[in-house]
DSSP file (Angstrom, degrees, kcal/mol; ACC not computed):
  #  RESIDUE AA STRUCTURE BP1 BP2  ACC     N-H-->O    O-->H-N    N-H-->O    O-->H-N    TCO  KAPPA ALPHA  PHI   PSI    X-CA   Y-CA   Z-CA
    1    1 A X              0   0    0      0, 0.0     2,-0.4     0, 0.0     3,-0.1   0.000 360.0 360.0 360.0 129.3 -123.0  -99.8   38.6
    2    2 A X     >  -     0   0    0      1,-0.1     4,-2.0     2,-0.0     5,-0.2  -0.734 360.0-138.3 -87.8 134.9 -123.2 -102.0   35.5
    3    3 A X  H  > S+     0   0    0     -2,-0.4     4,-2.3     1,-0.2     5,-0.2   0.933 102.2  47.8 -56.4 -51.0 -122.0 -100.4   32.3
    4    4 A X  H  > S+     0   0    0      1,-0.2     4,-2.4     2,-0.2    -1,-0.2   0.874 108.8  54.5 -62.4 -38.6 -124.8 -101.8   30.1
    5    5 A X  H  > S+     0   0    0      2,-0.2     4,-1.3     1,-0.2    -1,-0.2   0.934 110.5  44.9 -62.5 -46.8 -127.5 -100.8   32.6
    6    6 A X  H >X S+     0   0    0     -4,-2.0     4,-1.8     1,-0.2     3,-0.5   0.948 114.7  47.7 -62.5 -49.3 -126.4  -97.1   32.7
    7    7 A X  H 3< S+     0   0    0     -4,-2.3    -1,-0.2     1,-0.2    -2,-0.2   0.861 111.7  50.9 -62.2 -36.9 -126.0  -96.9   28.9
    8    8 A X  H 3< S+     0   0    0     -4,-2.4    -1,-0.2    -5,-0.2    -2,-0.2   0.777 119.8  35.1 -70.4 -26.2 -129.4  -98.5   28.4
    9    9 A X  H << S+     0   0    0     -4,-1.3     2,-0.5    -3,-0.5    -2,-0.2   0.573 108.5  65.6-107.2 -11.2 -131.2  -96.1   30.7
   10   10 A X     <  +     0   0    0     -4,-1.8     2,-0.4    -5,-0.1    -1,-0.1  -0.951  42.4 168.2-125.7 130.9 -129.4  -92.8   30.3
   11   11 A X        -     0   0    0     -2,-0.5     2,-0.6    -3,-0.0    38,-0.2  -0.973  14.0-166.5-134.6 122.2 -129.1  -90.4   27.4
   12   12 A X  E     -a   49   0A   0     36,-3.6    38,-2.4    -2,-0.4     2,-0.6  -0.938   2.6-162.8-114.6 115.5 -127.7  -87.0   28.0
   13   13 A X  E     -a   50   0A   0     -2,-0.6     2,-0.8    36,-0.2    38,-0.2  -0.877   3.8-158.7-100.2 119.2 -128.2  -84.4   25.3
   14   14 A X  E     -a   51   0A   0     36,-3.3    38,-2.8    -2,-0.6     2,-0.9  -0.867   5.7-164.4 -98.9 109.1 -125.9  -81.3   25.6
   15   15 A X  E     -a   52   0A   0     -2,-0.8    38,-0.2    36,-0.2     3,-0.2  -0.818  58.8 -24.4 -99.7 100.0 -127.4  -78.5   23.6
   16   16 A X  S    S-     0   0    0     36,-3.3     3,-0.3    -2,-0.9    36,-0.2  -0.353  93.9 -59.8  91.2-171.1 -124.8  -75.8   23.1
   17   17 A X  S >  S+     0   0    0      1,-0.2     3,-2.1     2,-0.1     4,-0.2   0.804 112.1  73.6 -84.9 -30.7 -121.6  -75.1   25.1
   18   18 A X  G >  S+     0   0    0      1,-0.3     3,-0.6    -3,-0.2    -1,-0.2   0.806  98.6  47.4 -62.8 -30.1 -122.7  -74.2   28.6
   19   19 A X  G >  S+     0   0    0     -3,-0.3     3,-2.2     1,-0.2    -1,-0.3   0.388  80.6 104.3 -87.4   8.9 -123.6  -77.8   29.6
   20   20 A X  G X>  +     0   0    0     -3,-2.1     3,-1.5     1,-0.3     4,-0.5   0.737  64.1  72.4 -63.5 -22.0 -120.3  -79.2   28.2
   21   21 A X  H <> S+     0   0    0     -3,-0.6     4,-2.5     1,-0.3    -1,-0.3   0.644  76.2  83.8 -65.5 -12.3 -118.9  -79.6   31.8
   22   22 A X  H <> S+     0   0    0     -3,-2.2     4,-2.9     1,-0.2    -1,-0.3   0.861  83.6  58.2 -56.3 -36.5 -121.3  -82.5   32.0
   23   23 A X  H <> S+     0   0    0     -3,-1.5     4,-2.3    -4,-0.2    -1,-0.2   0.952 109.2  42.3 -60.0 -51.0 -118.7  -84.6   30.3
   24   24 A X  H  X S+     0   0    0     -4,-0.5     4,-2.4     1,-0.2    -1,-0.2   0.882 114.9  51.5 -64.5 -38.3 -116.1  -83.9   33.0
   25   25 A X  H  X S+     0   0    0     -4,-2.5     4,-2.5     2,-0.2    -2,-0.2   0.914 109.9  48.0 -66.9 -42.5 -118.7  -84.3   35.8
   26   26 A X  H  X S+     0   0    0     -4,-2.9     4,-2.7     2,-0.2     5,-0.2   0.921 112.4  49.5 -64.3 -42.0 -119.9  -87.7   34.5
   27   27 A X  H  X S+     0   0    0     -4,-2.3     4,-2.8    -5,-0.2     5,-0.4   0.919 110.4  51.4 -61.0 -42.4 -116.2  -88.9   34.2
   28   28 A X  H  X>S+     0   0    0     -4,-2.4     4,-2.2     1,-0.2     5,-0.9   0.928 112.0  46.2 -60.1 -45.5 -115.6  -87.6   37.8
   29   29 A X  I  X>S+     0   0    0     -4,-2.5     5,-2.6     3,-0.2     4,-0.9   0.927 115.9  44.6 -63.4 -45.2 -118.6  -89.5   39.1
   30   30 A X  I  <5S+     0   0    0     -4,-2.7     6,-2.8     3,-0.2    -2,-0.2   0.899 124.8  32.0 -68.8 -40.5 -117.7  -92.7   37.2
   31   31 A X  I  <5S+     0   0    0     -4,-2.8     4,-0.5     4,-0.2    -3,-0.2   0.950 129.4  31.3 -82.1 -53.1 -114.0  -92.7   38.1
   32   32 A X  I  <5S+     0   0    0     -4,-2.2    -3,-0.2    -5,-0.4    -2,-0.1   0.868 133.0  25.2 -79.2 -37.8 -113.9  -91.1   41.5
   33   33 A X  I  <<S+     0   0    0     -5,-0.9    -3,-0.2    -4,-0.9    -4,-0.1   0.892 130.2  35.6 -95.0 -48.2 -117.2  -92.2   43.1
   34   34 A X  S   <S-     0   0    0     -5,-2.6    -3,-0.2    -6,-0.2    -4,-0.2   0.642  98.3-130.5 -85.0 -14.5 -118.1  -95.4   41.2
   35   35 A X        +     0   0    0     -4,-0.5    -4,-0.2    -6,-0.3     2,-0.1   0.688  48.9 154.8  77.3  18.8 -114.5  -96.6   40.9
   36   36 A X        -     0   0    0     -6,-2.8    -1,-0.2     1,-0.1     2,-0.1  -0.483  47.9-108.8 -74.9 150.2 -114.6  -97.5   37.2
   37   37 A X     >  -     0   0    0     -2,-0.1     4,-2.5     1,-0.1     5,-0.2  -0.400  34.9-103.8 -73.7 162.1 -111.3  -97.4   35.4
   38   38 A X  H  > S+     0   0    0      1,-0.2     4,-2.8     2,-0.2     5,-0.2   0.885 116.7  51.0 -56.0 -47.5 -110.7  -94.5   33.0
   39   39 A X  H  > S+     0   0    0      1,-0.2     4,-2.0     2,-0.2    -1,-0.2   0.890 113.0  45.0 -63.2 -40.9 -111.3  -96.5   29.7
   40   40 A X  H  > S+     0   0    0     -3,-0.2     4,-2.4     2,-0.2    -1,-0.2   0.929 114.5  49.2 -67.2 -44.6 -114.6  -98.0   30.9
   41   41 A X  H  X S+     0   0    0     -4,-2.5     4,-2.5     1,-0.2    -2,-0.2   0.890 111.1  50.0 -61.9 -39.4 -115.8  -94.6   32.3
   42   42 A X  H  X S+     0   0    0     -4,-2.8     4,-2.7    -5,-0.2    -1,-0.2   0.894 109.6  50.8 -67.3 -39.7 -114.9  -92.9   29.0
   43   43 A X  H  X S+     0   0    0     -4,-2.0     4,-2.0    -5,-0.2    -2,-0.2   0.927 112.1  47.0 -62.5 -45.0 -116.7  -95.5   27.0
   44   44 A X  H  X S+     0   0    0     -4,-2.4     4,-2.0     2,-0.2    -2,-0.2   0.927 113.1  49.5 -61.2 -45.8 -119.8  -95.1   29.1
   45   45 A X  H  X S+     0   0    0     -4,-2.5     4,-1.9     1,-0.2    -2,-0.2   0.921 110.6  49.1 -62.1 -45.9 -119.6  -91.3   28.9
   46   46 A X  H  < S+     0   0    0     -4,-2.7    -1,-0.2     1,-0.2    -2,-0.2   0.873 114.7  45.4 -62.6 -36.8 -119.2  -91.3   25.1
   47   47 A X  H  < S+     0   0    0     -4,-2.0    -1,-0.2    -5,-0.2    -2,-0.2   0.796 115.9  45.7 -76.7 -28.1 -122.2  -93.6   24.7
   48   48 A X  H  < S+     0   0    0     -4,-2.0   -36,-3.6    -5,-0.2     2,-0.4   0.739 105.9  65.7 -87.1 -23.6 -124.4  -91.7   27.1
   49   49 A X  E  <  +a   12   0A   0     -4,-1.9     2,-0.3   -38,-0.2   -36,-0.2  -0.799  51.4 178.9-111.7 143.3 -123.7  -88.2   25.9
   50   50 A X  E     -a   13   0A   0    -38,-2.4   -36,-3.3    -2,-0.4     2,-0.4  -0.969  14.9-148.6-133.9 151.8 -124.5  -86.4   22.6
   51   51 A X  E     -a   14   0A   0     -2,-0.3     2,-0.4   -38,-0.2   -36,-0.2  -0.969  12.9-178.6-128.4 135.4 -123.7  -82.8   21.7
   52   52 A X  E     -a   15   0A   0    -38,-2.8   -36,-3.3    -2,-0.4     2,-0.5  -0.998  10.8-159.0-130.4 128.4 -125.5  -80.3   19.5
   53   53 A X        -     0   0    0     -2,-0.4   -38,-0.1   -38,-0.2    -2,-0.0  -0.937   1.2-166.9-106.3 126.1 -124.2  -76.8   18.8
   54   54 A X        +     0   0    0     -2,-0.5     2,-0.3     1,-0.1    -1,-0.1   0.500  68.9  39.3 -92.3  -5.0 -126.9  -74.4   17.6
   55   55 A X        -     0   0    0      1,-0.1    -1,-0.1     2,-0.1   -39,-0.0  -0.999  49.8-163.7-145.7 147.7 -124.6  -71.6   16.4
   56   56 A X        +     0   0    0     -2,-0.3     2,-0.4    -3,-0.0    -1,-0.1   0.398  58.2 115.0-105.4  -1.2 -121.3  -71.3   14.7
   57   57 A X    >   -     0   0    0      1,-0.1     3,-1.8     2,-0.1     4,-0.5  -0.575  63.3-142.0 -75.6 125.5 -120.7  -67.6   15.6
   58   58 A X  G >  S+     0   0    0     -2,-0.4     3,-1.2     1,-0.3    -1,-0.1   0.828  98.5  60.4 -57.7 -34.0 -117.6  -67.4   17.9
   59   59 A X  G 3  S+     0   0    0      1,-0.3    -1,-0.3     3,-0.0    -2,-0.1   0.679 101.8  54.8 -69.8 -15.0 -119.2  -64.7   20.1
   60   60 A X  G <  S+     0   0    0     -3,-1.8     2,-0.6     2,-0.1    -1,-0.3   0.557  86.0  96.1 -91.9  -9.6 -122.0  -67.1   21.0
   61   61 A X  S <  S-     0   0    0     -3,-1.2     2,-0.1    -4,-0.5    -5,-0.0  -0.716  74.9-132.5 -86.0 122.1 -119.7  -69.8   22.2
   62   62 A X        -     0   0    0     -2,-0.6     2,-0.4     1,-0.0    -2,-0.1  -0.446  22.5-165.4 -73.9 145.5 -119.2  -69.6   26.0
   63   63 A X        -     0   0    0     -2,-0.1     2,-0.4   -45,-0.0   -45,-0.0  -0.995  10.1-160.0-133.8 139.3 -115.7  -69.8   27.4
   64   64 A X        -     0   0    0     -2,-0.4     2,-0.1     4,-0.0    -2,-0.0  -0.961  27.1-119.5-114.8 136.5 -114.5  -70.4   30.9
   65   65 A X     >  -     0   0    0     -2,-0.4     4,-2.2     1,-0.1     5,-0.2  -0.399  14.5-126.0 -73.7 151.0 -111.0  -69.3   31.9
   66   66 A X  H  > S+     0   0    0      1,-0.2     4,-2.9     2,-0.2     5,-0.2   0.896 112.1  56.8 -60.6 -40.3 -108.5  -71.9   33.0
   67   67 A X  H  > S+     0   0    0      2,-0.2     4,-1.8     1,-0.2    -1,-0.2   0.898 106.5  48.5 -59.2 -42.1 -107.9  -69.8   36.2
   68   68 A X  H  > S+     0   0    0      2,-0.2     4,-3.0     1,-0.2     5,-0.4   0.936 113.3  46.6 -64.2 -46.3 -111.6  -70.0   37.0
   69   69 A X  H  X S+     0   0    0     -4,-2.2     4,-1.8     1,-0.2     8,-0.3   0.894 109.8  54.3 -63.6 -39.2 -111.7  -73.7   36.5
   70   70 A X  H  < S+     0   0    0     -4,-2.9     4,-0.3     1,-0.2    -1,-0.2   0.887 116.5  38.8 -59.1 -38.4 -108.5  -74.2   38.6
   71   71 A X  H  < S+     0   0    0     -4,-1.8     3,-0.2    -5,-0.2    -2,-0.2   0.904 129.9  25.5 -79.5 -43.7 -110.1  -72.3   41.4
   72   72 A X  H  < S+     0   0    0     -4,-3.0    -3,-0.2     1,-0.2    -2,-0.2   0.863 136.3  18.3 -94.1 -40.2 -113.7  -73.6   41.3
   73   73 A X     X  +     0   0    0     -4,-1.8     4,-2.2    -5,-0.4     5,-0.2  -0.490  64.6 158.2-133.5  63.3 -113.5  -77.0   39.7
   74   74 A X  H  > S+     0   0    0     -4,-0.3     4,-2.1     1,-0.2     5,-0.1   0.869  77.6  50.2 -61.1 -38.1 -109.9  -78.3   39.9
   75   75 A X  H  > S+     0   0    0      2,-0.2     4,-2.2     1,-0.2    -1,-0.2   0.902 109.7  51.6 -66.9 -39.5 -110.8  -82.0   39.5
   76   76 A X  H  > S+     0   0    0      2,-0.2     4,-2.5     1,-0.2    -2,-0.2   0.907 109.0  50.8 -62.4 -41.5 -112.9  -81.2   36.4
   77   77 A X  H  X S+     0   0    0     -4,-2.2     4,-2.6    -8,-0.3    -2,-0.2   0.907 108.6  52.0 -63.4 -41.6 -110.0  -79.3   34.9
   78   78 A X  H  X S+     0   0    0     -4,-2.1     4,-2.3     1,-0.2    -1,-0.2   0.915 110.5  48.3 -59.6 -43.1 -107.7  -82.3   35.5
   79   79 A X  H  X S+     0   0    0     -4,-2.2     4,-2.7     2,-0.2    -2,-0.2   0.906 109.8  52.1 -64.6 -42.0 -110.2  -84.5   33.8
   80   80 A X  H  X S+     0   0    0     -4,-2.5     4,-2.6     1,-0.2    -2,-0.2   0.919 109.9  49.3 -60.2 -43.9 -110.5  -82.1   30.9
   81   81 A X  H  X S+     0   0    0     -4,-2.6     4,-2.7     1,-0.2    -2,-0.2   0.907 111.1  50.0 -61.0 -41.5 -106.7  -82.2   30.6
   82   82 A X  H  X S+     0   0    0     -4,-2.3     4,-2.4     2,-0.2    -2,-0.2   0.905 110.6  48.9 -64.9 -41.7 -106.7  -86.0   30.7
   83   83 A X  H  X S+     0   0    0     -4,-2.7     4,-2.2     2,-0.2    -2,-0.2   0.936 112.8  48.5 -61.5 -46.0 -109.4  -86.2   28.0
   84   84 A X  H  X S+     0   0    0     -4,-2.6     4,-2.6     2,-0.2    -2,-0.2   0.923 110.8  50.2 -61.0 -45.9 -107.4  -83.7   25.8
   85   85 A X  H  X S+     0   0    0     -4,-2.7     4,-1.9     1,-0.2    -1,-0.2   0.929 111.8  47.2 -59.2 -46.9 -104.1  -85.7   26.3
   86   86 A X  H  < S+     0   0    0     -4,-2.4    -1,-0.2     1,-0.2    -2,-0.2   0.867 111.8  51.7 -64.0 -36.1 -105.7  -89.0   25.3
   87   87 A X  H  < S+     0   0    0     -4,-2.2    -2,-0.2    -5,-0.2    -1,-0.2   0.920 110.1  48.5 -65.4 -43.5 -107.3  -87.3   22.3
   88   88 A X  H  <        0   0    0     -4,-2.6    -2,-0.2     1,-0.3    -1,-0.2   0.827 360.0 360.0 -67.8 -30.8 -104.0  -85.9   21.2
   89   89 A X     <        0   0    0     -4,-1.9    -1,-0.3    -5,-0.2    -2,-0.2   0.499 360.0 360.0 -72.9 360.0 -102.3  -89.3   21.6
């Protein structure tokens, strides 16, 4: 997969919190399946995805427990931790 080709052809709009796992899934596909290194995959993901939150009320923001993600989507949780670590650094 060529980086420019994907970015030129794909735009993913995340409207609200429930599709936010798309970020981890795209990273998983690019790194684990397509074999891109992390930095290239992250650049592609950032360019392909946009996020809009339609509400600021905390009760409207969906939350998934770490335990649930560990059980159901362990690779996605690992990717989320990696994104967070890189952001904090």
